[in-house]
FITI-402568 format. One record per atom (N, C-alpha, C): atom name; residue number from 1; residue in three letters; x, y, z. Coordinates in steps of 0.001 Angstrom, whole numbers. Layout:
+------+------+------+---------+---------+---------+
: name : resi : resn :       u :       v :       w :
+------+------+------+---------+---------+---------+
:   CA :  NUM :  ALA :       X :       Y :       Z :
...
+------+------+------+---------+---------+---------+
//
This chain:
+------+------+------+---------+---------+---------+
: name : resi : resn :       u :       v :       w :
+------+------+------+---------+---------+---------+
:    N :    1 :  MET :   11382 :   65245 :   18762 :
:   CA :    1 :  MET :   11281 :   66680 :   18534 :
:    C :    1 :  MET :   11761 :   66985 :   17115 :
:    N :    2 :  CYS :   11035 :   67829 :   16433 :
:   CA :    2 :  CYS :   11393 :   68225 :   15071 :
:    C :    2 :  CYS :   12609 :   69149 :   15105 :
:    N :    3 :  ALA :   13600 :   68853 :   14272 :
:   CA :    3 :  ALA :   14809 :   69678 :   14200 :
:    C :    3 :  ALA :   14533 :   71015 :   13515 :
:    N :    4 :  GLY :   13418 :   71107 :   12791 :
:   CA :    4 :  GLY :   13088 :   72343 :   12079 :
:    C :    4 :  GLY :   12311 :   73325 :   12929 :
:    N :    5 :  CYS :   11143 :   72897 :   13420 :
:   CA :    5 :  CYS :   10267 :   73813 :   14162 :
:    C :    5 :  CYS :   10415 :   73676 :   15671 :
:    N :    6 :  GLY :   11008 :   72578 :   16149 :
:   CA :    6 :  GLY :   11216 :   72384 :   17576 :
:    C :    6 :  GLY :   10013 :   71833 :   18320 :
:    N :    7 :  GLU :    8949 :   71482 :   17608 :
:   CA :    7 :  GLU :    7753 :   70946 :   18253 :
:    C :    7 :  GLU :    7968 :   69501 :   18672 :
:    N :    8 :  MET :    7449 :   69175 :   19845 :
:   CA :    8 :  MET :    7480 :   67797 :   20319 :
:    C :    8 :  MET :    6283 :   67069 :   19720 :
:    N :    9 :  LYS :    6545 :   65972 :   19027 :
:   CA :    9 :  LYS :    5485 :   65170 :   18418 :
:    C :    9 :  LYS :    5851 :   63703 :   18575 :
:    N :   10 :  PRO :    4854 :   62825 :   18486 :
:   CA :   10 :  PRO :    5171 :   61389 :   18529 :
:    C :   10 :  PRO :    6063 :   61004 :   17344 :
:    N :   11 :  LYS :    6945 :   60034 :   17559 :
:   CA :   11 :  LYS :    7866 :   59601 :   16507 :
:    C :   11 :  LYS :    7143 :   59217 :   15220 :
:    N :   12 :  LYS :    5979 :   58616 :   15358 :
:   CA :   12 :  LYS :    5229 :   58145 :   14192 :
:    C :   12 :  LYS :    4815 :   59296 :   13272 :
:    N :   13 :  GLU :    4716 :   60511 :   13813 :
:   CA :   13 :  GLU :    4311 :   61673 :   13014 :
:    C :   13 :  GLU :    5498 :   62385 :   12373 :
:    N :   14 :  LEU :    6715 :   61963 :   12712 :
:   CA :   14 :  LEU :    7913 :   62620 :   12201 :
:    C :   14 :  LEU :    8644 :   61720 :   11211 :
:    N :   15 :  VAL :    9486 :   62333 :   10390 :
:   CA :   15 :  VAL :   10327 :   61594 :    9447 :
:    C :   15 :  VAL :   11746 :   61590 :   10000 :
:    N :   16 :  ARG :   12390 :   60458 :    9941 :
:   CA :   16 :  ARG :   13741 :   60316 :   10481 :
:    C :   16 :  ARG :   14771 :   60569 :    9387 :
:    N :   17 :  VAL :   15775 :   61346 :    9734 :
:   CA :   17 :  VAL :   16935 :   61532 :    8867 :
:    C :   17 :  VAL :   18055 :   60771 :    9546 :
:    N :   18 :  VAL :   18707 :   59880 :    8812 :
:   CA :   18 :  VAL :   19679 :   58970 :    9433 :
:    C :   18 :  VAL :   21060 :   59084 :    8803 :
:    N :   19 :  ARG :   22080 :   59022 :    9678 :
:   CA :   19 :  ARG :   23469 :   58934 :    9219 :
:    C :   19 :  ARG :   23911 :   57497 :    9458 :
:    N :   20 :  ALA :   24210 :   56810 :    8357 :
:   CA :   20 :  ALA :   24625 :   55407 :    8440 :
:    C :   20 :  ALA :   26069 :   55320 :    8928 :
:    N :   21 :  GLY :   26504 :   54125 :    9223 :
:   CA :   21 :  GLY :   27852 :   53895 :    9706 :
:    C :   21 :  GLY :   28934 :   54336 :    8735 :
:    N :   22 :  ASP :   28623 :   54315 :    7439 :
:   CA :   22 :  ASP :   29612 :   54728 :    6440 :
:    C :   22 :  ASP :   29598 :   56240 :    6200 :
:    N :   23 :  GLY :   28743 :   56972 :    6935 :
:   CA :   23 :  GLY :   28715 :   58429 :    6838 :
:    C :   23 :  GLY :   27689 :   58988 :    5878 :
:    N :   24 :  THR :   26968 :   58123 :    5156 :
:   CA :   24 :  THR :   25945 :   58617 :    4227 :
:    C :   24 :  THR :   24717 :   59071 :    5007 :
:    N :   25 :  VAL :   24088 :   60130 :    4520 :
:   CA :   25 :  VAL :   22900 :   60689 :    5165 :
:    C :   25 :  VAL :   21716 :   60494 :    4219 :
:    N :   26 :  SER :   20594 :   60019 :    4760 :
:   CA :   26 :  SER :   19417 :   59798 :    3924 :
:    C :   26 :  SER :   18148 :   59956 :    4752 :
:    N :   27 :  LEU :   17035 :   60058 :    4054 :
:   CA :   27 :  LEU :   15729 :   60150 :    4681 :
:    C :   27 :  LEU :   15258 :   58735 :    4983 :
:    N :   28 :  ASP :   14759 :   58514 :    6184 :
:   CA :   28 :  ASP :   14282 :   57195 :    6598 :
:    C :   28 :  ASP :   12785 :   57290 :    6841 :
:    N :   29 :  LEU :   12004 :   56999 :    5812 :
:   CA :   29 :  LEU :   10548 :   57127 :    5920 :
:    C :   29 :  LEU :    9934 :   56005 :    6741 :
:    N :   30 :  THR :   10652 :   54882 :    6903 :
:   CA :   30 :  THR :   10126 :   53764 :    7694 :
:    C :   30 :  THR :   10498 :   53886 :    9166 :
:    N :   31 :  GLY :   11576 :   54619 :    9466 :
:   CA :   31 :  GLY :   12041 :   54757 :   10844 :
:    C :   31 :  GLY :   12816 :   53566 :   11336 :
:    N :   32 :  LYS :   13261 :   52688 :   10406 :
:   CA :   32 :  LYS :   13910 :   51450 :   10821 :
:    C :   32 :  LYS :   15344 :   51287 :   10323 :
:    N :   33 :  LYS :   15858 :   52266 :    9580 :
:   CA :   33 :  LYS :   17231 :   52150 :    9086 :
:    C :   33 :  LYS :   18202 :   52245 :   10261 :
:    N :   34 :  PRO :   19300 :   51491 :   10194 :
:   CA :   34 :  PRO :   20291 :   51576 :   11276 :
:    C :   34 :  PRO :   21124 :   52849 :   11156 :
:    N :   35 :  GLY :   21529 :   53385 :   12281 :
:   CA :   35 :  GLY :   22383 :   54564 :   12300 :
:    C :   35 :  GLY :   21860 :   55621 :   13248 :
:    N :   36 :  ARG :   22582 :   56727 :   13309 :
:   CA :   36 :  ARG :   22207 :   57845 :   14175 :
:    C :   36 :  ARG :   21093 :   58636 :   13496 :
:    N :   37 :  GLY :   20048 :   58959 :   14225 :
:   CA :   37 :  GLY :   18897 :   59624 :   13627 :
:    C :   37 :  GLY :   18564 :   60962 :   14238 :
:    N :   38 :  ALA :   17909 :   61775 :   13436 :
:   CA :   38 :  ALA :   17327 :   63040 :   13877 :
:    C :   38 :  ALA :   15949 :   63102 :   13214 :
:    N :   39 :  TYR :   15056 :   63843 :   13809 :
:   CA :   39 :  TYR :   13687 :   63849 :   13311 :
:    C :   39 :  TYR :   13275 :   65216 :   12796 :
:    N :   40 :  VAL :   12388 :   65199 :   11786 :
:   CA :   40 :  VAL :   11869 :   66424 :   11193 :
:    C :   40 :  VAL :   10417 :   66166 :   10777 :
:    N :   41 :  CYS :    9580 :   67206 :   10848 :
:   CA :   41 :  CYS :    8189 :   67074 :   10415 :
:    C :   41 :  CYS :    8150 :   66696 :    8933 :
:    N :   42 :  PRO :    7113 :   65982 :    8510 :
:   CA :   42 :  PRO :    7058 :   65535 :    7107 :
:    C :   42 :  PRO :    6619 :   66632 :    6140 :
:    N :   43 :  ASN :    7184 :   67818 :    6257 :
:   CA :   43 :  ASN :    6908 :   68861 :    5274 :
:    C :   43 :  ASN :    8192 :   69593 :    4935 :
:    N :   44 :  SER :    8245 :   70124 :    3742 :
:   CA :   44 :  SER :    9487 :   70728 :    3253 :
:    C :   44 :  SER :    9843 :   71999 :    4015 :
:    N :   45 :  GLU :    8859 :   72675 :    4612 :
:   CA :   45 :  GLU :    9137 :   73905 :    5354 :
:    C :   45 :  GLU :   10012 :   73632 :    6577 :
:    N :   46 :  CYS :    9717 :   72571 :    7304 :
:   CA :   46 :  CYS :   10527 :   72218 :    8471 :
:    C :   46 :  CYS :   11917 :   71760 :    8043 :
:    N :   47 :  LEU :   11996 :   71061 :    6918 :
:   CA :   47 :  LEU :   13301 :   70642 :    6411 :
:    C :   47 :  LEU :   14137 :   71864 :    6030 :
:    N :   48 :  LYS :   13500 :   72864 :    5443 :
:   CA :   48 :  LYS :   14207 :   74104 :    5085 :
:    C :   48 :  LYS :   14710 :   74827 :    6331 :
:    N :   49 :  ARG :   13882 :   74866 :    7375 :
:   CA :   49 :  ARG :   14300 :   75508 :    8634 :
:    C :   49 :  ARG :   15480 :   74770 :    9249 :
:    N :   50 :  ALA :   15406 :   73445 :    9265 :
:   CA :   50 :  ALA :   16494 :   72639 :    9828 :
:    C :   50 :  ALA :   17768 :   72826 :    9008 :
:    N :   51 :  ARG :   17598 :   72975 :    7712 :
:   CA :   51 :  ARG :   18742 :   73192 :    6817 :
:    C :   51 :  ARG :   19390 :   74544 :    7094 :
:    N :   52 :  LYS :   18563 :   75573 :    7238 :
:   CA :   52 :  LYS :   19069 :   76928 :    7465 :
:    C :   52 :  LYS :   19801 :   77040 :    8799 :
:    N :   53 :  SER :   19254 :   76419 :    9835 :
:   CA :   53 :  SER :   19860 :   76508 :   11174 :
:    C :   53 :  SER :   20945 :   75451 :   11398 :
:    N :   54 :  ARG :   21144 :   74579 :   10416 :
:   CA :   54 :  ARG :   22135 :   73504 :   10493 :
:    C :   54 :  ARG :   21833 :   72543 :   11650 :
:    N :   55 :  ALA :   20579 :   72442 :   12029 :
:   CA :   55 :  ALA :   20184 :   71590 :   13154 :
:    C :   55 :  ALA :   20456 :   70113 :   12870 :
:    N :   56 :  LEU :   20219 :   69672 :   11639 :
:   CA :   56 :  LEU :   20457 :   68270 :   11304 :
:    C :   56 :  LEU :   21950 :   67961 :   11333 :
:    N :   57 :  GLU :   22758 :   68894 :   10864 :
:   CA :   57 :  GLU :   24210 :   68689 :   10884 :
:    C :   57 :  GLU :   24721 :   68553 :   12314 :
:    N :   58 :  ARG :   24188 :   69366 :   13212 :
:   CA :   58 :  ARG :   24588 :   69271 :   14623 :
:    C :   58 :  ARG :   24102 :   67965 :   15237 :
:    N :   59 :  ALA :   22852 :   67597 :   14952 :
:   CA :   59 :  ALA :   22287 :   66384 :   15541 :
:    C :   59 :  ALA :   22986 :   65123 :   15042 :
:    N :   60 :  LEU :   23354 :   65122 :   13762 :
:   CA :   60 :  LEU :   23990 :   63936 :   13181 :
:    C :   60 :  LEU :   25510 :   64000 :   13245 :
:    N :   61 :  ASP :   26034 :   65127 :   13704 :
:   CA :   61 :  ASP :   27474 :   65310 :   13886 :
:    C :   61 :  ASP :   28258 :   65066 :   12589 :
:    N :   62 :  THR :   27734 :   65597 :   11477 :
:   CA :   62 :  THR :   28399 :   65463 :   10183 :
:    C :   62 :  THR :   27939 :   66568 :    9247 :
:    N :   63 :  ALA :   28768 :   66893 :    8267 :
:   CA :   63 :  ALA :   28373 :   67869 :    7253 :
:    C :   63 :  ALA :   27441 :   67176 :    6264 :
:    N :   64 :  ILE :   26376 :   67876 :    5874 :
:   CA :   64 :  ILE :   25423 :   67306 :    4936 :
:    C :   64 :  ILE :   25515 :   68095 :    3633 :
:    N :   65 :  PRO :   25883 :   67434 :    2526 :
:   CA :   65 :  PRO :   26000 :   68128 :    1244 :
:    C :   65 :  PRO :   24652 :   68671 :     755 :
:    N :   66 :  GLU :   24692 :   69759 :     -10 :
:   CA :   66 :  GLU :   23474 :   70365 :    -555 :
:    C :   66 :  GLU :   22659 :   69354 :   -1360 :
:    N :   67 :  SER :   23347 :   68490 :   -2105 :
:   CA :   67 :  SER :   22652 :   67507 :   -2941 :
:    C :   67 :  SER :   21775 :   66571 :   -2105 :
:    N :   68 :  VAL :   22225 :   66257 :    -905 :
:   CA :   68 :  VAL :   21446 :   65376 :     -29 :
:    C :   68 :  VAL :   20179 :   66092 :     437 :
:    N :   69 :  TYR :   20313 :   67379 :     806 :
:   CA :   69 :  TYR :   19126 :   68154 :    1196 :
:    C :   69 :  TYR :   18118 :   68212 :      46 :
:    N :   70 :  GLU :   18605 :   68462 :   -1168 :
:   CA :   70 :  GLU :   17718 :   68553 :   -2329 :
:    C :   70 :  GLU :   17008 :   67233 :   -2575 :
:    N :   71 :  GLU :   17740 :   66127 :   -2441 :
:   CA :   71 :  GLU :   17147 :   64809 :   -2625 :
:    C :   71 :  GLU :   16080 :   64538 :   -1552 :
:    N :   72 :  MET :   16374 :   64961 :    -314 :
:   CA :   72 :  MET :   15406 :   64763 :     772 :
:    C :   72 :  MET :   14143 :   65586 :     510 :
:    N :   73 :  GLU :   14296 :   66818 :       6 :
:   CA :   73 :  GLU :   13130 :   67646 :    -307 :
:    C :   73 :  GLU :   12275 :   66998 :   -1387 :
:    N :   74 :  LYS :   12911 :   66425 :   -2403 :
:   CA :   74 :  LYS :   12174 :   65751 :   -3476 :
:    C :   74 :  LYS :   11414 :   64549 :   -2937 :
:    N :   75 :  GLU :   12100 :   63750 :   -2099 :
:   CA :   75 :  GLU :   11454 :   62562 :   -1525 :
:    C :   75 :  GLU :   10254 :   62954 :    -681 :
:    N :   76 :  MET :   10407 :   64008 :     114 :
:   CA :   76 :  MET :    9330 :   64476 :     971 :
:    C :   76 :  MET :    8155 :   64987 :     132 :
:    N :   77 :  ALA :    8457 :   65691 :    -937 :
:   CA :   77 :  ALA :    7407 :   66228 :   -1802 :
:    C :   77 :  ALA :    6631 :   65104 :   -2480 :
:    N :   78 :  ASN :    7325 :   64003 :   -2785 :
:   CA :   78 :  ASN :    6691 :   62862 :   -3432 :
:    C :   78 :  ASN :    6059 :   61894 :   -2432 :
:    N :   79 :  GLY :    6244 :   62173 :   -1156 :
:   CA :   79 :  GLY :    5680 :   61303 :    -139 :
:    C :   79 :  GLY :    6464 :   60020 :      49 :
:    N :   80 :  GLY :    7717 :   60041 :    -370 :
:   CA :   80 :  GLY :    8565 :   58878 :    -177 :
:    C :   80 :  GLY :    8785 :   58144 :   -1438 :
+------+------+------+---------+---------+---------+
//
């Protein structure tokens, strides 16, 4: 389920946001990085919604710095 829009979609259609064991948060375009994950549609609008509602922070149980969100938006805009 997308953390931004709430739509149920197959995992392959979503992008995973992962919190690694050391607490770093990053975009996982392959879906294979180790750690706790949350999913978001591969568009910046859903990422913005998830950011505004703090859905990713709740799902990953950690505070996400603004710089990480900005980096994720850039990666998404560039397609990875």
